[in-house]
Each structure stands twice: as C-alpha cells, then as structure tokens.
Residue, then its C-alpha position, 0 to 999 in steps of 0.5 A: m669152147s665146144k663146137k655146139l657152143k661155137k655154132s650158137c655164138p654169131r660172129g662179128s660181135s664181142l661176146s662170152c658164152e656159157q655152158n647153157q648156150t647163153f651169151v652176151s653181145s656188145v651189139y644188138n643181135p636178136e639171138a643174144n641173151v644179153v646186149l651190153y652196148q657201149g655208146s649212146c642209147v639212140d644208136l642202140m635203139a636204132s638197130i632194134p626192130s620196131g615192136s620187139v621190146q616187151l618192157v622198157v625200164t630205166s632211170p635216166p639222169y636227173n640233170i643234177g650234175k652227176q659225173y656221167e651227165h652234163r647239166v642243162s636247162l630243164e627245157r633242154y633236158l625234156e627235149q632230150q628225153e622226148v627223143i628217147i621216149k619217142e624211140c622207146v614207143r616205137l620199139l614197144a610191142d603192143t602188149g608192152s610196158l614202159c617204166w620210167q623211174v625218176g626223182n626230182y630236178i633240183g633247181k636254183d629256187e625250187i624242186v621240180p618232180l620230173d615224173l610230172a614234167l615228163y607226163p605230157i611227153f608220154k601222153k603225146y606219144g599215146l601211152f596210157m598211165r597205169n600206175r605212179i609207183v612210189w619207191h620209198f627208201e630210208h637213206g640219202l642226203h640230209c637236207s637242212k632247209r627242206f625235208s630230206g628226199r626219201y622217195e622216187t617214182i616209177n611211171w608205169l605206162t602201156k602202149s595199149d589196153k591189152y598189156v601183160f600183167n602177172l600179179d601172182p609172181i610178185r604177191i607179198p605176204q598177207k597181213y592176216p594170212n589165216k583170216k576166214y569168212f565168219k558167215g554166209p555160204r563161204a564161212g570157214q574158208l579163207s577170205c584172202n588169196p593164199l598166194g599173198k596180196n597185191p604189193g600196192d603202189v608204194w614200195i618200201i625197198p632199201n636203196v643201194k648204199h655202201n653196206h648193200v650187198e649189191k653195191t658197185n662203183h656206180p653212184c646211183q644204182f638200182p636195187v635188183e628187187l625193184i626191177e624184179r617186180l617189174v620184170l616178173s609182172m610185165t613180161n613173160p619168159g623169153d621176152l626182151v627187156l630194154d634199159p636205155f640208161m643201163g648203168a651198172g646193168t641191174s635191169a639186165v641182171a633182173a632179166v637174166i635171173h628170170n629167163r628174159k632177154a636184155a639189152g642196154a646202153e651205157i656211155v661210161s666204159d667202166y660201168v659197162k665192164i661192171a655190168r658185164e661182170r654182174v650179168e655173167l655172175a647172174m648167168s652162173g648163179k653166183l651173183q649176190t643180191r638182196p632177195m625179194n620180200r626180205p623184211i626191212y632191217t630193224p636196228k637193235i636198241s642198245p642201252e648206250f644209245p636208247a631210242v628216242s621216245y615221244k610223249p603224246t600231247k595231252h588233250v586239254k578239255h575245253p568246258d564248251q567242247p562236246m566230248l561225244l566219244d568219251r564214255r565217261s562223260r554224260h554230255t550230250l547235244r540234247k538241249s534241256k527244256k529250259e534251253f529250248a524255251y529260250a532258243 
C-alpha cells in the first residue's frame, strides 16, 4: 500500500483500499466510500448524522419465516418497521427519497399487501408518496389455490416537495423513435424525446434466480438494474445511499458503479462477506451484472415442445343485438315509420 493510500484510509476500522483511493469500512466513517456493517441496522443508523443520506433503498424481511428472520404477528412486525422507518426519516436530507420495496405478508387465511399496511407509518412521519412502483417478474413459487405472485412494489416517498429526480439517465427506448409531427409549426420534427421515454411505474425486470448472472447464496436478492434506476434518478454523484437491510450488497454495488457512496447493515456474517466481495469486484469493474434496459429473454419454440395456442372465442350473433360496428350489416337504431306509429 502506498503512502498516499495509507493517508486516505482512516485507522480504527476494518477496510480495504483500491488504487483509486476507494475503501470499504466495517463501521460508519464519513470518508469511506462504502460502509458494510455487520449487526443491527438500528446500531448503524445511530452513528450516522441527521440529514446526511440522500436515498434510503431497502427490502426488509417480509415476515414469512426466512432463515434470517423470526416470524411474528403482523402487528408486531409493523411496530418493528416503524422504529426503523422513523430513524430513516431522521437520516434523510430534505431533498432525499425513501424507497421501501416489499411484497405480501402470507397469513393463515389471507395475504396482506405490506405496502398498504406500511403506508400509515410513512404518513405519520411526514413523508410524501411520489409513486407506487410495480416490479413485475416471471419466476417464483407456483401456487395451487390462488394466482401465483409475480409482482412486488416499491413505495417511493420524499421528505419534502424539493426532491432530486433525474429522468434522463433512466429513460428507456421509445416505442416509435422516429415519430414526427405531421402538421403545424413543428411539422417534420421529432414528436418524442430523442433520449427515450419515461419508464413509467410498472417495471418488468427479471428477478434473480438460479441461472441469473448475479446469483449468490442469498435467497431473496435484488437485481442490480432495479436499484440502478433508483440510484440514478434520485441521487447525484457523491451522495450517500443507505440500505438498512443490505443482504448481498446489491444497493451498495449499484451505488459504487455510479460513483455514489453507500452504507448498509446485515446481521448474517456470510452475507456480509458476499457483499464485500461484490463491492470490491464492482470497484475494480469486474463484477458481472445484467445491463440496464436489456430486452427480456424470449424462449425459442422447438418442434418437440410447440407453444400453446389459444383459439379466440367465436362471437355468436344474437338476432336482437345491434351490430353497430359491423360494416357488413345494414342494421341501424333508426325505427321505421311503422314502428314509430305503434310506439
């Protein structure tokens, strides 16, 4: 390690330095590029100054009995979440955003959408809802007594009306990129933004399963491109991104790739090791990720397993039903003179 790097890495913390003077710390340090804290997120957040975080993005446990959580009643779960949300609000800058990604709580008799259950807590602490983003994916558990769940939601809330939102970095290709005005003073000019269109609030992004390039040993892992959209649109270079439930470190990876700082907490030591490895690979440009805006995979149809085809339902004409949209029919709603006479 060079003398220059030694001066840039503070003492008293476990960290690894790179040639570009980036380093990973195991405790909060305002000079660290990444903080990977092993322990409770409450302890980590207590060490971070108020108003210093630009984006909080996380996916808390869903209270469904995963190996890293203890299942409790829904009421107790919401009480635990409120403690953490309250602290996140303290840490947020006035221009900051909070993105809380959740699914459904699976109860004995019914499912409960956690974003709806958590919304009163967000409002209690003065947050403003900007979007309820639906993340749609194709793979997951197959249900036999209800429709299989293929979406989760991201509640995007801000602390004030003056918040950071950068649309251009996350635009997606236009459906008709060469569409032009056909009349008026702008006739012949492009009628759409040449940089692309707003991605909307329904995001179709593959979830991380066994054949995904980003797959680790974590059972519920974020895809990097999902967090990249949030990081690029809601922060600027050099801003701090916080993930209270860090898991495999995907939020930190997305932050590092785009020159933001990151901090996160995780109680499972194995996941902290995975997060550190991924962050260091991202710093060196060697981490494999699925690129943003890559088209969704379309399976090829083989003769051995032909695609299922559905025949459209044949419309049966009723003799008394007006066929107003059928050009071949001369039927109209006009009454004959004879019909009016008896009306």
